[in-house]
N, CA, C and O atoms as a DFTB+ gen file, in Angstrom:
212 C
 N C O
     1  1      79.142     -62.920     -32.622
     2  2      80.511     -63.503     -32.913
     3  2      80.316     -64.630     -33.518
     4  3      79.234     -65.215     -33.542
     5  1      81.427     -65.040     -34.090
     6  2      81.480     -66.033     -34.929
     7  2      82.390     -67.298     -33.873
     8  3      82.968     -67.093     -32.805
     9  1      82.273     -68.325     -34.479
    10  2      83.121     -69.580     -33.342
    11  2      84.908     -69.139     -33.452
    12  3      85.778     -69.013     -32.590
    13  1      84.906     -69.027     -34.605
    14  2      86.706     -68.514     -34.543
    15  2      87.031     -67.412     -33.668
    16  3      88.007     -67.402     -32.918
    17  1      85.971     -66.252     -33.817
    18  2      86.333     -65.137     -33.032
    19  2      85.902     -65.862     -31.640
    20  3      86.953     -65.542     -31.085
    21  1      85.361     -66.423     -30.848
    22  2      85.324     -66.785     -29.429
    23  2      86.242     -67.445     -29.107
    24  3      86.677     -67.298     -27.965
    25  1      86.864     -68.416     -30.013
    26  2      88.062     -68.983     -29.634
    27  2      89.632     -68.362     -29.188
    28  3      90.203     -67.449     -29.786
    29  1      90.159     -69.093     -27.998
    30  2      91.154     -68.271     -27.326
    31  2      92.108     -68.555     -28.742
    32  3      92.080     -69.717     -29.148
    33  1      93.072     -67.423     -29.631
    34  2      93.924     -67.834     -30.182
    35  2      94.888     -69.022     -30.166
    36  3      95.372     -69.454     -31.213
    37  1      95.160     -69.543     -28.966
    38  2      96.131     -70.339     -28.637
    39  2      95.543     -71.724     -29.332
    40  3      96.149     -72.733     -29.693
    41  1      94.413     -71.457     -29.372
    42  2      93.626     -73.294     -29.784
    43  2      93.723     -73.318     -31.071
    44  3      93.681     -74.357     -31.730
    45  1      93.883     -72.000     -31.611
    46  2      94.000     -71.963     -33.554
    47  2      95.264     -72.513     -33.927
    48  3      95.569     -73.145     -34.938
    49  1      96.135     -72.072     -32.673
    50  2      97.619     -72.850     -33.283
    51  2      97.954     -74.274     -33.188
    52  3      99.014     -74.742     -33.604
    53  1      96.883     -75.046     -32.547
    54  2      97.187     -76.032     -32.186
    55  2      96.762     -77.012     -33.745
    56  3      95.782     -76.631     -34.386
    57  1      97.535     -78.195     -34.226
    58  2      97.132     -78.404     -34.900
    59  2      96.835     -80.231     -34.653
    60  3      97.535     -80.968     -33.958
    61  1      96.062     -80.483     -35.150
    62  2      94.975     -81.640     -34.994
    63  2      94.974     -82.558     -36.294
    64  3      95.069     -82.060     -37.416
    65  1      94.873     -83.801     -36.098
    66  2      95.011     -84.524     -37.170
    67  2      93.749     -85.352     -37.032
    68  3      93.053     -85.172     -36.032
    69  1      93.333     -86.386     -38.089
    70  2      92.197     -86.894     -38.180
    71  2      92.229     -88.051     -36.826
    72  3      91.304     -88.202     -36.028
    73  1      93.671     -88.873     -36.813
    74  2      93.967     -90.018     -35.882
    75  2      93.620     -89.100     -34.581
    76  3      92.902     -89.552     -33.689
    77  1      94.095     -87.957     -34.529
    78  2      93.754     -87.357     -33.008
    79  2      92.297     -87.746     -32.717
    80  3      91.993     -88.679     -31.973
    81  1      91.671     -87.187     -33.174
    82  2      90.003     -87.114     -33.248
    83  2      89.485     -88.555     -33.065
    84  3      88.569     -88.810     -32.283
    85  1      90.115     -89.501     -33.825
    86  2      89.299     -90.787     -33.947
    87  2      90.017     -91.771     -32.962
    88  3      89.760     -92.974     -32.981
    89  1      90.948     -91.204     -32.081
    90  2      91.748     -92.137     -31.182
    91  2      91.070     -92.155     -29.799
    92  3      91.169     -93.074     -28.987
    93  1      90.046     -90.500     -29.564
    94  2      89.412     -90.559     -28.568
    95  2      88.366     -91.329     -28.236
    96  3      87.843     -91.935     -29.172
    97  1      87.873     -91.486     -27.068
    98  2      86.815     -92.182     -26.611
    99  2      85.660     -91.944     -27.122
   100  3      85.288     -90.784     -27.298
   101  1      84.843     -93.088     -27.471
   102  2      83.616     -92.628     -28.355
   103  2      82.511     -92.364     -26.903
   104  3      82.482     -92.507     -25.681
   105  1      81.559     -91.808     -28.249
   106  2      80.172     -91.467     -27.379
   107  2      79.539     -92.088     -26.672
   108  3      78.759     -91.426     -25.987
   109  1      79.530     -93.656     -26.459
   110  2      78.871     -94.298     -25.748
   111  2      80.112     -94.678     -24.472
   112  3      79.660     -95.376     -23.564
   113  1      81.000     -94.441     -24.393
   114  2      82.048     -94.702     -23.331
   115  2      81.767     -93.485     -22.280
   116  3      81.817     -93.663     -21.063
   117  1      81.435     -92.105     -22.945
   118  2      81.043     -91.048     -21.912
   119  2      79.644     -91.209     -21.634
   120  3      79.152     -90.679     -20.638
   121  1      78.883     -91.977     -22.526
   122  2      77.245     -92.128     -22.052
   123  2      77.181     -92.758     -20.714
   124  3      76.528     -92.540     -19.694
   125  1      78.358     -93.872     -21.175
   126  2      78.033     -94.821     -19.512
   127  2      78.807     -94.715     -18.516
   128  3      78.844     -95.568     -17.628
   129  1      79.705     -93.400     -18.527
   130  2      79.938     -92.612     -17.491
   131  2      78.645     -92.284     -16.470
   132  3      78.141     -92.607     -15.394
   133  1      78.481     -91.330     -17.714
   134  2      76.999     -90.818     -16.791
   135  2      75.913     -91.301     -16.712
   136  3      74.862     -90.689     -16.517
   137  1      76.082     -92.664     -16.882
   138  2      74.851     -93.447     -16.502
   139  2      74.958     -93.911     -15.129
   140  3      74.172     -93.847     -14.184
   141  1      76.225     -94.436     -15.263
   142  2      76.792     -95.242     -13.719
   143  2      76.994     -93.916     -12.907
   144  3      76.657     -94.076     -11.734
   145  1      77.260     -93.172     -13.073
   146  2      77.282     -91.769     -12.158
   147  2      75.988     -91.700     -11.652
   148  3      75.769     -91.826     -10.447
   149  1      74.887     -91.462     -12.689
   150  2      73.617     -91.273     -11.969
   151  2      72.674     -92.185     -11.442
   152  3      71.587     -91.789     -11.020
   153  1      73.103     -93.737     -11.431
   154  2      72.684     -95.184     -11.055
   155  2      73.269     -94.965      -9.499
   156  3      72.426     -95.156      -8.622
   157  1      74.562     -94.600      -9.067
   158  2      75.195     -94.625      -8.178
   159  2      74.912     -93.554      -7.128
   160  3      74.811     -93.658      -5.905
   161  1      74.811     -92.503      -7.930
   162  2      73.914     -91.165      -7.173
   163  2      72.572     -91.686      -6.600
   164  3      72.425     -92.018      -5.424
   165  1      71.849     -91.714      -7.312
   166  2      70.269     -91.898      -6.733
   167  2      69.442     -93.372      -6.716
   168  3      68.215     -93.430      -6.645
   169  1      70.116     -94.269      -6.774
   170  2      69.543     -95.686      -6.569
   171  2      70.709     -96.189      -5.516
   172  3      70.421     -96.306      -4.325
   173  1      71.893     -96.452      -5.945
   174  2      72.587     -97.163      -4.784
   175  2      72.534     -96.283      -3.255
   176  3      72.456     -96.908      -2.197
   177  1      72.571     -95.228      -3.279
   178  2      72.665     -94.514      -2.207
   179  2      71.524     -94.885      -1.179
   180  3      71.654     -95.329      -0.039
   181  1      70.093     -94.513      -2.049
   182  2      68.862     -94.800      -1.481
   183  2      68.699     -96.303      -0.699
   184  3      68.014     -96.463       0.312
   185  1      69.391     -97.256      -1.311
   186  2      69.192     -98.696      -0.621
   187  2      69.790     -98.678       0.395
   188  3      69.451     -99.593       1.146
   189  1      70.694     -97.912       0.847
   190  2      71.236     -98.121       2.055
   191  2      70.417     -97.466       3.345
   192  3      70.832     -97.504       4.503
   193  1      69.250     -96.896       2.938
   194  2      68.709     -96.540       3.801
   195  2      67.510     -96.757       3.987
   196  3      66.759     -95.906       4.463
   197  1      67.131     -97.951       3.635
   198  2      66.140     -98.426       3.398
   199  2      66.028     -99.343       4.968
   200  3      67.069     -99.995       5.043
   201  1      65.370     -99.540       5.895
   202  2      65.301     -99.980       7.028
   203  2      63.950    -100.414       7.521
   204  3      63.059     -99.585       7.706
   205  1      63.745    -101.968       7.781
   206  2      62.595    -102.317       7.791
   207  2      62.005    -101.963       9.341
   208  3      62.808    -102.222      10.237
   209  1      60.682    -101.397       9.774
   210  2      60.658    -101.086      10.957
   211  2      60.128    -102.420      11.780
   212  3      60.009    -102.383      13.004
């Protein structure tokens, strides 16, 4: 199956311009979202449970 065959026909009818593609957020922006999520999930939460005995 080719990529064109796997796409919904409605997507093929959408007209996009180069400026639409360039105006989207950069890869760096998305990378920072994921990094912040992982940091808050795995490191920030653990710091709340550290208790001295």
